[in-house]
C-alpha positions as CSV (number, residue, x, y, z in Angstrom):
1,X,-44.2,-76.4,32.1
2,X,-45.6,-73.4,31.4
3,X,-44.1,-71.4,34.5
4,X,-41.2,-72.0,33.1
5,X,-41.8,-70.8,29.5
6,X,-43.2,-67.6,31.1
7,X,-39.9,-67.1,33.2
8,X,-37.9,-67.4,30.1
9,X,-40.0,-64.9,28.0
10,X,-39.8,-62.8,30.7
11,X,-36.1,-63.2,30.9
12,X,-36.0,-62.5,26.8
13,X,-37.3,-59.5,27.5
14,X,-35.5,-58.1,30.3
15,X,-31.7,-58.8,28.2
16,X,-33.6,-57.3,25.2
17,X,-34.8,-54.4,26.9
18,X,-31.2,-53.8,29.1
19,X,-29.7,-54.3,25.1
20,X,-31.6,-51.9,23.7
21,X,-31.3,-49.4,26.6
22,X,-27.3,-50.0,26.5
23,X,-27.6,-49.3,22.9
24,X,-29.1,-45.9,23.5
25,X,-26.6,-45.1,26.0
26,X,-23.6,-45.2,24.0
27,X,-25.6,-43.9,20.6
28,X,-26.1,-41.2,22.8
29,X,-22.3,-40.6,24.2
30,X,-21.0,-41.3,20.3
31,X,-23.5,-38.0,19.5
32,X,-22.5,-35.8,22.3
33,X,-21.0,-32.5,20.4
34,X,-18.9,-29.7,21.8
35,X,-20.0,-26.0,22.5
36,X,-19.0,-22.9,23.2
37,X,-19.7,-19.7,22.9
38,X,-18.6,-16.3,21.3
39,X,-15.9,-14.4,23.6
40,X,-16.1,-10.6,23.8
41,X,-12.8,-8.3,24.7
42,X,-11.4,-5.5,23.2
43,X,-8.5,-6.6,21.1
44,X,-6.9,-5.5,17.4
45,X,-7.0,-6.5,14.2
46,X,-4.2,-6.1,10.9
47,X,-6.1,-4.7,7.9
48,X,-4.3,-5.2,4.6
49,X,-4.0,-2.7,1.9
50,X,-3.1,-3.5,-1.8
51,X,-0.4,-1.1,-2.3
52,X,2.0,0.6,-4.8
53,X,5.2,1.9,-4.1
54,X,6.8,5.0,-5.1
55,X,9.8,7.3,-5.1
56,X,10.1,10.3,-3.6
57,X,11.2,12.1,-6.5
58,X,10.7,9.5,-9.9
59,X,11.0,11.9,-13.1
60,X,11.9,11.5,-16.6
61,X,15.1,13.1,-18.6
62,X,14.6,14.4,-21.8
63,X,16.2,16.4,-24.8
64,X,16.1,20.1,-24.3
65,X,17.8,21.2,-27.5
66,X,17.7,19.2,-30.9
67,X,21.3,17.5,-31.6
68,X,23.4,14.3,-31.7
69,X,23.8,12.5,-28.4
70,X,27.5,13.0,-28.3
71,X,28.1,11.0,-25.5
72,X,26.7,8.8,-22.8
73,X,28.4,9.7,-19.5
74,X,26.7,6.7,-17.1
75,X,25.1,3.5,-17.2
76,X,21.7,1.8,-16.9
77,X,21.0,1.1,-13.0
78,X,23.7,3.3,-11.3
79,X,23.5,5.2,-8.8
80,X,24.2,9.0,-9.9
81,X,25.2,12.3,-7.1
82,X,23.6,15.4,-7.9
83,X,25.3,17.3,-11.0
84,X,27.0,14.9,-12.0
85,X,26.9,15.0,-16.2
86,X,24.9,12.2,-17.4
87,X,24.6,12.8,-21.2
88,X,26.1,15.8,-23.7
89,X,24.3,16.3,-26.7
90,X,26.9,17.6,-29.9
91,X,27.3,22.0,-28.7
92,X,28.7,23.0,-32.3
93,X,25.8,24.8,-33.5
94,X,25.5,26.3,-29.6
95,X,29.0,26.8,-29.7
96,X,28.7,29.0,-32.9
97,X,25.7,30.7,-31.3
98,X,27.1,31.9,-28.4
99,X,30.3,32.8,-29.8
100,X,29.0,35.2,-32.3
101,X,26.4,36.9,-29.6
102,X,29.4,36.8,-27.8
103,X,31.4,38.9,-30.1
104,X,28.1,41.4,-31.2
105,X,28.2,42.2,-26.9
106,X,31.9,43.3,-27.1
107,X,31.2,45.4,-30.1
108,X,28.1,46.9,-28.5
109,X,29.8,47.2,-25.0
110,X,32.9,48.8,-27.0
111,X,30.1,51.1,-29.1
112,X,28.5,52.0,-25.5
113,X,31.4,53.0,-24.0
114,X,32.7,55.5,-26.9
115,X,28.9,57.3,-27.0
116,X,29.3,57.6,-23.4
117,X,32.8,59.6,-23.5
118,X,31.2,61.8,-25.9
119,X,27.7,62.5,-24.4
120,X,30.2,63.1,-21.4
121,X,31.9,65.9,-23.7
122,X,28.3,67.2,-24.8
123,X,29.0,65.8,-28.2
124,X,26.0,63.4,-28.8
125,X,22.7,64.0,-26.8
126,X,21.7,62.2,-24.1
127,X,19.2,60.1,-26.1
128,X,21.4,58.8,-28.3
129,X,23.6,57.5,-25.3
130,X,20.7,55.8,-24.1
131,X,20.0,54.2,-26.9
132,X,23.3,52.7,-27.6
133,X,23.2,51.5,-23.8
134,X,19.8,49.5,-24.9
135,X,21.3,47.9,-28.2
136,X,24.3,46.5,-25.2
137,X,21.6,45.7,-22.9
138,X,19.8,43.7,-25.7
139,X,23.3,42.2,-27.0
140,X,23.9,41.0,-23.5
141,X,20.8,39.2,-23.0
142,X,21.1,37.2,-26.4
143,X,24.5,35.9,-24.9
144,X,23.0,34.7,-22.2
145,X,20.1,33.3,-23.7
146,X,22.9,31.5,-25.9
147,X,25.2,30.3,-22.8
148,X,21.5,28.9,-21.2
149,X,21.0,26.7,-24.9
150,X,24.7,25.5,-24.7
151,X,24.3,24.9,-21.2
152,X,20.9,22.8,-22.3
153,X,23.4,20.5,-24.4
154,X,24.7,19.3,-21.0
155,X,22.3,17.5,-18.7
156,X,22.7,16.9,-15.5
157,X,21.5,15.0,-12.8
158,X,18.9,17.1,-10.6
159,X,19.1,14.9,-7.4
160,X,20.9,12.0,-6.0
161,X,19.1,9.2,-7.3
162,X,19.3,5.7,-9.6
163,X,18.8,5.6,-13.3
164,X,16.5,3.4,-15.3
165,X,17.4,2.4,-19.1
166,X,18.5,4.3,-22.0
167,X,15.8,4.9,-24.3
168,X,18.6,6.1,-26.7
169,X,22.0,5.5,-27.4
170,X,25.1,7.2,-28.7
171,X,24.7,8.8,-31.7
172,X,20.9,9.5,-31.8
173,X,19.7,12.2,-33.1
174,X,17.4,13.7,-30.4
175,X,14.3,16.2,-31.3
176,X,13.6,18.3,-28.7
177,X,11.8,16.7,-25.1
178,X,12.7,13.1,-26.6
179,X,13.2,10.9,-23.3
180,X,16.7,9.9,-22.4
181,X,15.7,8.0,-19.3
182,X,14.3,8.2,-15.7
183,X,15.8,9.4,-12.4
184,X,14.5,7.9,-9.1
185,X,15.2,8.9,-5.9
186,X,14.6,6.0,-3.5
187,X,16.7,7.4,0.0
188,X,12.3,7.2,1.0
189,X,9.1,5.5,-0.8
190,X,5.6,6.8,-1.3
191,X,3.4,4.0,-0.5
192,X,-0.1,4.6,-1.7
193,X,-2.8,2.3,-1.1
194,X,-6.9,2.8,-0.8
195,X,-9.0,2.5,2.2
196,X,-13.1,2.4,2.3
197,X,-15.3,4.8,3.4
198,X,-16.4,3.2,6.7
199,X,-12.7,2.1,7.5
200,X,-11.5,5.7,6.5
201,X,-14.1,7.3,9.0
202,X,-13.4,4.6,12.1
203,X,-9.6,5.8,11.3
204,X,-10.2,9.7,11.5
205,X,-12.5,9.7,14.5
206,X,-10.0,7.2,16.8
207,X,-6.9,9.6,15.8
208,X,-5.6,12.5,16.1
209,X,-3.0,14.8,15.2
210,X,-0.5,14.4,17.2
211,X,-0.6,10.2,17.0
212,X,0.6,9.5,13.4
213,X,-0.4,6.1,12.1
214,X,2.3,3.3,12.1
215,X,2.2,1.2,9.2
216,X,4.0,-2.3,8.1
217,X,4.6,-3.3,4.5
218,X,4.6,-6.9,3.4
219,X,6.0,-6.8,0.8
220,X,5.8,-9.4,-2.2
221,X,7.8,-12.1,-0.9
222,X,5.6,-12.2,1.7
223,X,8.2,-10.4,4.1
224,X,7.8,-7.5,6.2
225,X,9.5,-4.5,5.4
226,X,12.5,-4.0,8.1
227,X,11.5,-0.3,8.9
228,X,7.9,0.8,10.0
229,X,6.5,3.3,7.9
230,X,3.7,6.4,9.1
231,X,0.4,8.2,7.5
232,X,1.8,11.2,6.3
233,X,-1.3,11.9,3.5
234,X,-4.7,11.2,2.3
235,X,-5.9,12.6,-0.5
236,X,-9.2,15.2,-0.4
237,X,-11.6,13.3,-2.9
238,X,-13.2,9.9,-2.9
239,X,-13.4,7.7,-5.5
240,X,-16.8,7.7,-6.8
241,X,-16.7,4.4,-8.3
242,X,-14.8,2.3,-5.9
243,X,-16.1,4.2,-2.6
244,X,-12.0,4.6,-1.6
245,X,-9.8,7.2,-0.7
246,X,-5.8,7.2,-1.2
247,X,-3.6,6.8,1.7
248,X,0.2,7.7,1.0
249,X,2.5,6.1,4.0
250,X,6.3,7.1,3.9
251,X,9.1,4.6,4.7
252,X,12.8,4.8,5.1
253,X,14.7,3.2,2.6
254,X,17.9,3.2,3.4
255,X,19.3,0.4,2.0
256,X,17.6,0.9,-1.4
257,X,15.7,-2.5,-1.1
258,X,12.5,-0.9,-2.8
259,X,12.1,0.3,-5.6
260,X,9.7,2.7,-8.1
261,X,6.5,0.7,-9.1
262,X,6.7,-2.7,-6.8
263,X,3.9,-3.6,-4.9
264,X,2.8,-5.0,-1.8
265,X,0.1,-4.7,1.5
266,X,0.3,-2.0,4.0
267,X,-1.1,-3.6,7.3
268,X,-2.5,-1.6,9.7
269,X,-3.3,-2.5,13.1
270,X,-7.0,-1.2,14.1
271,X,-8.1,-1.4,17.7
272,X,-11.5,-3.2,18.4
273,X,-14.0,-2.6,21.4
274,X,-16.0,-5.4,22.7
275,X,-15.0,-7.6,19.3
276,X,-17.2,-10.9,19.4
277,X,-14.5,-13.6,18.9
278,X,-15.1,-16.9,18.0
279,X,-12.6,-19.9,16.8
280,X,-12.8,-20.1,12.9
281,X,-13.2,-24.1,13.2
282,X,-17.0,-23.5,14.6
283,X,-17.7,-21.5,11.1
284,X,-18.5,-23.5,7.9
285,X,-18.9,-22.2,4.5
286,X,-22.2,-22.5,1.8
287,X,-21.8,-20.4,-1.4
288,X,-18.9,-18.2,-0.2
289,X,-21.3,-17.1,3.3
290,X,-19.9,-17.9,6.4
291,X,-22.7,-20.1,8.8
292,X,-22.2,-21.1,12.5
293,X,-24.7,-23.6,14.2
294,X,-26.5,-21.8,16.9
295,X,-27.8,-24.2,20.0
296,X,-31.3,-22.9,21.6
297,X,-32.5,-23.5,24.9
298,X,-34.0,-26.6,23.7
299,X,-30.6,-27.7,22.5
300,X,-32.1,-28.0,19.1
301,X,-29.4,-26.0,16.2
302,X,-29.8,-23.9,13.5
303,X,-27.3,-22.2,11.0
304,X,-27.0,-18.5,11.3
305,X,-24.9,-16.2,8.5
306,X,-22.1,-14.0,10.0
307,X,-20.0,-11.6,8.8
308,X,-17.1,-11.1,9.0
309,X,-14.9,-7.9,10.3
310,X,-11.7,-9.3,10.7
311,X,-9.3,-12.5,10.6
312,X,-6.5,-13.5,13.2
313,X,-5.1,-17.0,13.2
314,X,-7.3,-19.1,14.1
315,X,-10.3,-16.9,15.0
316,X,-12.6,-14.7,13.2
317,X,-14.0,-11.1,14.9
318,X,-17.5,-11.1,13.9
319,X,-18.9,-7.6,12.1
320,X,-22.5,-8.9,12.4
321,X,-24.8,-12.2,13.1
322,X,-23.7,-13.1,16.3
323,X,-24.2,-10.8,19.8
324,X,-21.9,-12.8,21.4
325,X,-24.4,-13.9,24.3
326,X,-25.2,-17.3,22.0
327,X,-23.9,-21.0,22.6
328,X,-22.7,-21.7,19.4
329,X,-21.2,-25.8,18.3
330,X,-17.7,-25.7,18.6
331,X,-17.0,-29.6,17.1
332,X,-19.2,-31.7,14.7
333,X,-20.5,-29.4,12.3
334,X,-20.7,-32.3,9.3
335,X,-22.8,-34.3,12.1
336,X,-25.9,-32.3,12.2
337,X,-28.2,-30.3,10.3
338,X,-30.7,-27.5,11.1
339,X,-33.5,-28.5,13.9
340,X,-31.4,-31.6,14.9
341,X,-31.2,-32.0,18.9
342,X,-27.9,-32.8,20.1
343,X,-26.3,-33.5,23.1
344,X,-23.5,-31.8,24.7
345,X,-20.6,-30.5,26.9
346,X,-20.0,-27.0,27.3
347,X,-16.8,-25.3,27.1
348,X,-16.0,-21.9,28.3
349,X,-14.5,-19.5,25.2
350,X,-11.7,-18.3,27.1
351,X,-10.6,-21.8,27.6
352,X,-11.3,-23.0,24.0
353,X,-9.5,-19.9,22.5
354,X,-6.2,-20.5,24.9
355,X,-5.8,-23.8,23.5
356,X,-5.8,-22.8,19.7
357,X,-2.5,-22.0,18.1
358,X,-2.7,-18.1,18.2
359,X,-4.6,-16.2,21.3
360,X,-6.1,-12.6,20.9
361,X,-4.3,-10.4,22.3
């Protein structure tokens, strides 16, 4: 009887040990995680900059003379041609002044011609002829000045462009310098954007004068403008408050889609040498800082803060925090804490990235 009980006890212990071992194996299998490494390779990133869109010519049209606005020949938003009559200020006063100076000039001309005949006959002196000639020249100058003032009552388009809204209406009493409207030449557009000092230095050291950088414009509706632009101008000084410097890109605008005052984002392709690339899903965020879990040689995980240099679809390009030789936790980030020991399967980073939605070219 004692032997039977002993065998039964041994059997129960073996069964218990076997069950515990099986449970432990199942537990290990359940907590097996996926690990990879950063990928180091040459690639490109797209930097985006908030931009302001401006016409290559955008001017204010103002009254050059005082008077009543007699006629408006154009409409708001209309495309006008260079030299086209747009506004006319009541010209009665200036017309009268021109006629007066014209008559005075004609009188001075007759007086000069008569004096010249007398001087040629030695009846009057040469000094008197010179005085008469000076009076004639003065009268002609005053007539030309009155003619200019009369011309100021007709306001014509200085270039081809699109009009803005009116600031005055027909019959308005205008003072000299009053704003009538604005005119924009939108055949080409200047797009201004601010670049940080570090990116400016990278841009200048990696570009040359023969290779004009091409950029794209993402419009407010998130569509990419169909025509690329080129960076042609960089301002002279940095803004000491922001640490930025202004770039200017020129875009063709044959369909007149872009207008003065619009906003958008400039997209500039930046080459990156030996970039450290990781999947976005291998990161987590704490208080707006990015972290990854590093797996050490003892299979222990610890969090490490990283700085993101650029963002690609599904990928981050790491600016600092990783050398590229580490092992990082790819999946199961919410299942572990610092100093946890894990069991994992390692997956080659090229294979990991190739299976993401977009591959880093």
